[in-house]
C-alpha positions as CSV (number, residue, x, y, z in Angstrom):
1,X,58.7,104.0,-2.0
2,X,56.9,103.2,-5.2
3,X,54.1,100.6,-5.7
4,X,52.6,98.7,-8.6
5,X,49.2,99.8,-9.6
6,X,46.7,97.9,-11.8
7,X,49.2,95.1,-12.7
8,X,47.8,91.5,-12.7
9,X,50.4,88.8,-13.0
10,X,47.9,86.0,-12.5
11,X,47.6,85.1,-16.3
12,X,51.4,84.5,-16.4
13,X,51.3,82.5,-13.2
14,X,48.5,80.3,-14.6
15,X,50.4,79.7,-17.9
16,X,53.5,78.7,-15.9
17,X,51.6,76.4,-13.6
18,X,49.7,74.8,-16.5
19,X,53.0,74.2,-18.3
20,X,54.5,72.7,-15.2
21,X,51.5,70.4,-14.7
22,X,51.6,69.4,-18.4
23,X,55.4,68.6,-18.2
24,X,54.9,66.5,-15.1
25,X,51.9,64.7,-16.6
26,X,53.9,63.9,-19.8
27,X,57.0,62.8,-17.8
28,X,54.8,60.4,-15.7
29,X,53.1,59.0,-18.8
30,X,56.6,58.4,-20.4
31,X,57.7,56.6,-17.2
32,X,54.5,54.5,-17.2
33,X,55.0,53.5,-20.8
34,X,58.6,52.5,-20.2
35,X,57.5,50.4,-17.2
36,X,54.9,48.8,-19.5
37,X,57.6,47.5,-21.8
38,X,59.8,45.9,-19.0
39,X,58.6,42.3,-19.8
40,X,59.3,42.8,-23.5
41,X,62.7,44.3,-23.0
42,X,63.6,41.6,-20.5
43,X,62.7,39.0,-23.2
44,X,64.8,40.8,-25.8
45,X,67.7,40.8,-23.4
46,X,67.6,37.0,-23.5
47,X,67.7,37.1,-27.3
48,X,64.0,36.8,-28.1
49,X,63.8,39.5,-30.8
50,X,60.1,39.2,-31.7
51,X,57.7,39.2,-28.8
52,X,53.9,38.9,-29.0
53,X,51.4,39.8,-26.3
54,X,48.3,37.7,-26.0
55,X,45.0,38.3,-24.3
56,X,41.3,37.4,-24.6
57,X,37.9,38.9,-24.3
58,X,34.6,37.1,-23.7
59,X,35.3,34.2,-21.4
60,X,32.4,35.1,-19.0
61,X,29.4,36.1,-21.2
62,X,26.4,33.9,-21.7
63,X,26.3,34.5,-25.4
64,X,28.6,35.1,-28.4
65,X,32.2,34.0,-29.1
66,X,35.4,34.2,-27.2
67,X,38.0,36.4,-29.0
68,X,41.7,36.6,-28.6
69,X,44.3,39.1,-29.8
70,X,48.0,38.7,-30.4
71,X,50.1,41.8,-30.9
72,X,53.8,42.4,-31.8
73,X,55.0,46.0,-31.1
74,X,58.6,46.7,-32.1
75,X,60.9,48.2,-29.5
76,X,60.7,51.9,-29.2
77,X,57.1,52.3,-30.2
78,X,54.6,53.4,-27.5
79,X,50.9,54.1,-27.5
80,X,50.0,56.9,-25.1
81,X,47.1,56.1,-22.8
82,X,47.3,52.3,-23.4
83,X,46.1,50.2,-20.5
84,X,44.1,47.1,-19.6
85,X,41.0,47.4,-21.9
86,X,38.7,47.0,-18.8
87,X,40.1,50.3,-17.4
88,X,39.4,52.3,-20.6
89,X,36.2,53.8,-21.8
90,X,34.7,52.6,-25.1
91,X,35.8,55.8,-26.7
92,X,39.4,55.3,-25.5
93,X,39.4,51.7,-26.6
94,X,38.1,52.6,-30.1
95,X,40.8,55.3,-30.4
96,X,43.6,53.0,-29.4
97,X,42.2,50.1,-31.5
98,X,42.5,52.4,-34.6
99,X,46.0,53.6,-33.6
100,X,47.3,50.1,-33.0
101,X,45.7,48.3,-36.0
102,X,46.7,51.1,-38.4
103,X,50.3,51.5,-37.3
104,X,52.6,50.2,-40.1
105,X,55.1,48.6,-37.8
106,X,52.6,46.8,-35.6
107,X,51.7,43.2,-36.4
108,X,48.5,41.6,-34.9
109,X,46.2,38.6,-35.3
110,X,42.7,37.9,-34.1
111,X,41.3,34.5,-33.1
112,X,37.5,33.9,-32.8
113,X,36.0,30.8,-31.4
114,X,32.2,30.4,-31.8
115,X,29.6,29.8,-29.1
116,X,29.0,26.3,-30.6
117,X,32.7,25.4,-30.2
118,X,32.6,26.8,-26.6
119,X,29.7,24.4,-25.9
120,X,31.6,21.5,-27.5
121,X,35.0,21.8,-25.9
122,X,34.4,24.2,-22.8
123,X,35.3,27.8,-22.4
124,X,38.9,27.2,-21.1
125,X,39.8,25.0,-24.1
126,X,38.0,27.5,-26.4
127,X,40.1,30.3,-25.0
128,X,43.3,28.4,-25.7
129,X,42.2,27.7,-29.3
130,X,41.3,31.4,-29.8
131,X,44.8,32.4,-28.6
132,X,46.6,29.8,-30.7
133,X,44.5,31.0,-33.7
134,X,45.5,34.6,-33.1
135,X,49.2,33.7,-33.0
136,X,48.8,31.7,-36.2
137,X,47.4,34.8,-37.9
138,X,50.5,36.8,-37.2
139,X,52.6,37.6,-40.3
140,X,55.8,37.0,-38.3
141,X,56.5,34.0,-36.0
142,X,57.2,35.3,-32.5
143,X,60.2,34.1,-30.5
144,X,58.4,34.6,-27.2
145,X,54.8,35.0,-26.0
146,X,53.6,37.1,-23.2
147,X,50.2,35.8,-22.1
148,X,47.8,37.3,-19.7
149,X,46.8,35.1,-16.8
150,X,47.4,31.6,-18.3
151,X,50.0,29.3,-19.6
152,X,49.5,28.9,-23.3
153,X,50.5,25.4,-24.6
154,X,51.9,26.5,-27.9
155,X,53.7,23.6,-29.6
156,X,56.7,25.6,-30.8
157,X,56.9,29.0,-29.1
158,X,57.8,29.4,-25.4
159,X,55.5,31.6,-23.4
160,X,55.5,33.5,-20.1
161,X,52.3,33.7,-18.0
162,X,51.8,37.2,-16.5
163,X,49.0,37.6,-13.9
164,X,47.3,40.9,-14.6
165,X,49.5,41.2,-17.7
166,X,47.1,43.6,-19.5
167,X,48.1,46.2,-16.9
168,X,51.8,45.3,-16.9
169,X,52.8,44.8,-20.6
170,X,52.1,47.1,-23.5
171,X,51.8,44.3,-26.0
172,X,49.4,42.4,-23.8
173,X,47.4,45.6,-23.3
174,X,47.3,46.1,-27.0
175,X,46.1,42.5,-27.5
176,X,43.4,43.1,-24.9
177,X,42.1,46.1,-26.7
178,X,42.1,44.4,-30.1
179,X,40.2,41.4,-28.7
180,X,37.8,43.5,-26.7
181,X,36.9,46.0,-29.5
182,X,36.6,43.2,-32.0
183,X,34.2,41.2,-29.8
184,X,32.2,44.3,-28.8
185,X,31.6,45.1,-32.5
186,X,30.5,41.5,-33.2
187,X,28.0,41.7,-30.3
188,X,26.7,45.0,-31.7
189,X,26.0,43.2,-35.0
190,X,24.2,40.5,-33.1
191,X,22.1,43.1,-31.3
192,X,20.7,44.1,-34.7
193,X,19.6,40.5,-35.3
194,X,18.2,39.9,-31.8
195,X,17.5,43.3,-30.3
196,X,15.3,42.0,-27.5
197,X,18.4,40.8,-25.6
198,X,20.3,44.1,-25.4
199,X,23.6,42.7,-26.7
200,X,24.8,46.1,-27.7
201,X,24.6,47.3,-24.1
202,X,25.9,44.3,-22.1
203,X,27.8,42.4,-24.8
204,X,26.3,39.1,-23.7
205,X,27.3,39.3,-20.0
206,X,24.8,38.1,-17.4
207,X,23.4,41.4,-16.4
208,X,19.9,41.6,-14.7
209,X,18.6,43.0,-18.0
210,X,20.0,40.1,-20.0
211,X,18.7,37.5,-17.5
212,X,15.3,39.0,-17.7
213,X,15.3,38.9,-21.5
214,X,16.3,35.2,-21.4
215,X,13.5,34.5,-18.9
216,X,11.0,36.3,-21.2
217,X,12.1,35.1,-24.6
218,X,14.2,32.0,-24.1
219,X,17.7,31.7,-25.6
220,X,18.6,32.8,-29.1
221,X,21.0,31.0,-31.5
222,X,24.2,32.6,-30.2
223,X,23.6,31.8,-26.5
224,X,26.0,29.3,-24.9
225,X,23.9,26.3,-24.0
226,X,26.4,24.9,-21.5
227,X,26.3,28.2,-19.5
228,X,23.4,27.9,-16.9
229,X,22.5,31.3,-15.5
230,X,20.2,31.7,-12.5
231,X,17.1,33.2,-14.1
232,X,15.5,33.8,-10.7
233,X,17.7,36.8,-10.0
């Protein structure tokens, strides 16, 4: 009876296993992306051809604007790795921001409401205004709006409120990324003007570092005066 000597089949097995894992990973991502367009396809089945997803960034911070994104992604276009912006790293968000904003078939709008206006009308109303502004910036008028977490009172376009929509709808996730990256970049610009507050790091949220800076230096011109943080923390 013969035997094999000095033959190592492990490289072939590793290649086969890696290919199988890669195929499974790709199939799972394709299924996830299809699931992320379920709300959009449902709206299209009712005759709403142009659907925009809407989301905001910056409701909670103590400084800076609230920013909203509106995004129309035609049927059949998918962005690999897209998800709720809060679940992505800064590098992943930047990459997807570039992919989404530079795609020739994607239409998007950005709305920005200043800290002064937030103080004047309150953050909830300011968020609504940012979303309406983002929709008004779109080059096409949507037939249906998918909105993350709130009912948007648009005067002409019907909307659907989706709780946790930035993790359930590709167009809302795209709007979330567009809003988040736009706002983060604005806060980084503000950091250059008022470096003692650390805006580049915390983006205006009430972190211990930020609260300590306010306690030491007072507020700067972009702080929201109607937001009253506990500086004793």
